[in-house]
C-alpha positions in Angstrom: 116.1 82.5 79.7 119.3 81.3 81.3 120.8 78.3 79.1 123.7 76.1 80.5 125.1 73.9 77.6 124.8 71.1 81.0 121.3 72.4 81.2 121.9 72.9 85.1 124.3 75.8 87.6 123.4 78.3 89.5 122.7 81.1 90.3 124.1 84.2 92.7 121.6 86.9 93.0 123.2 89.2 94.8 121.8 92.0 97.4 119.4 94.9 96.0 118.5 93.1 92.9 114.4 93.4 92.9 113.4 90.3 90.9 110.2 91.2 88.7 108.1 89.9 86.0 105.4 86.8 86.3 107.8 83.8 87.4 108.1 81.5 90.6 109.7 83.7 92.8 106.1 85.4 93.6 106.0 84.6 97.1 106.5 87.8 97.9 103.5 87.7 100.6 103.5 84.8 103.4 102.0 84.6 107.3 101.9 81.3 109.3 100.1 81.7 113.1 99.7 80.0 116.2 97.3 80.4 119.3 99.7 82.7 121.6 98.8 79.6 124.5 96.4 76.6 124.5 93.0 77.9 123.6 90.0 75.4 125.5 87.6 74.4 122.6 84.1 73.3 124.3 82.6 70.3 123.6 80.3 70.1 119.6 80.8 74.5 119.6 82.6 75.7 115.8 84.8 77.9 118.0 87.3 80.4 115.7 90.6 80.3 116.7 92.8 83.0 117.8 95.5 83.5 116.1 97.6 85.5 117.3 101.9 85.0 117.5 103.3 84.9 114.3 105.6 81.6 113.3 106.9 83.8 110.4 105.2 86.8 109.0 105.4 89.5 106.3 101.9 89.7 105.6 98.9 91.7 106.5 97.5 88.9 109.1 94.7 90.6 112.2 96.1 89.5 115.0 92.5 90.9 117.1 90.5 89.5 114.6 92.7 86.6 113.9 92.2 86.9 109.9 94.7 87.2 106.9 93.3 89.7 103.7 95.2 89.4 101.1 96.4 92.4 100.4 95.7 94.9 97.4 97.9 93.8 93.8 98.7 90.2 95.7 96.2 88.4 94.2 97.2 85.0 92.7 97.3 80.7 93.3 98.4 80.9 96.7 99.2 77.9 98.4 96.8 77.8 102.1 97.0 75.4 105.4 96.2 74.1 108.6 97.8 72.3 111.3 95.6 71.5 114.2 96.9 69.7 117.7 94.7 68.6 120.3 96.4 68.2 123.8 94.3 64.7 124.5 94.3 61.3 124.5 91.3 60.8 124.4 89.3 58.0 122.2 86.4 60.1 120.2 85.5 61.3 116.3 85.6 64.7 115.4 88.2 66.7 115.7 88.1 69.8 112.9 89.9 72.1 111.3 89.0 74.3 108.8 90.3 77.8 106.5 86.8 79.4 106.5 87.4 82.2 102.4 84.8 85.6 103.7 83.3 85.3 106.9 81.8 82.6 105.1 80.4 79.2 107.1 81.7 77.4 103.9 85.1 75.6 104.1 88.1 76.2 101.5 90.0 73.3 103.6 89.1 70.9 105.8 90.7 68.5 108.0 88.6 65.3 109.9 90.4 62.7 112.7 89.6 60.6 114.9 91.4 61.6 117.4 92.8 58.5 119.5 96.5 59.6 121.1 97.5 63.7 120.4 96.4 63.1 116.3 96.9 65.8 114.8 95.6 67.1 111.3 97.3 68.2 108.5 95.7 69.8 105.1 97.1 72.0 102.1 95.8 73.1 98.9 96.4 75.6 95.9 93.3 78.6 95.3 92.7 81.7 93.3 92.3 84.4 95.9 91.5 88.2 94.7 92.5 91.0 97.1 90.4 91.7 100.1 89.7 87.8 99.9 89.7 86.6 104.4 91.0 83.3 105.7 89.7 82.1 108.8 90.7 79.1 110.9 88.0 77.4 112.8 87.4 74.0 114.6 85.2 71.9 116.1 86.0 68.6 118.7 83.1 66.0 119.6 84.5 64.6 122.7 81.6 65.4 125.1 83.9 68.0 127.1 86.4 70.8 126.5 90.1 70.0 125.0 92.7 72.7 124.5 94.0 73.7 121.2 97.8 72.8 121.4 100.5 76.3 121.4 103.0 76.2 119.8 105.3 76.9 122.5 104.1 73.3 124.4 107.4 72.0 122.4 104.8 69.7 120.8 103.2 69.8 117.1 101.6 72.9 117.4 97.7 74.5 115.2 98.3 76.2 113.1 97.3 78.1 109.6 99.6 79.9 106.7 99.8 80.3 103.1 102.1 82.3 100.9 101.4 83.5 97.5 103.0 81.8 93.8 101.7 83.1 91.6 99.6 86.2 90.1 
């Protein structure tokens, strides 16, 4: 415990010092991945998003299966989130992006929007995850034709999945 007479102050942690214990500094495992190039999504079909490009990561993310797996010893409380961006100005219902846990069709986190003009899906949630739990991003759109799920190389908003550990 650090206490100052004013109740505030600055803590400087020099390089080489490791923090331990149960604290807010548990975000030692993190990831954010996007598609390497825009991915074509067929209409009315659930499709796994090919998250193969790291935005930032020090994690156990498999870019061949597009899946994050909680490493041994890293279970706990996690903040996870998603974003979906579609390359269309079409007008239709049901642009859905969801995170699925442990190869299940049950969703852990979902966002569904009506597409009117290059809309974005966004959602986040705090969840308990155990070592070995896996997360995958799926999407579905119902435009009547194929629509691209946007990558980050376009200079526009992109679709991605992220997560970081916030507690044991």
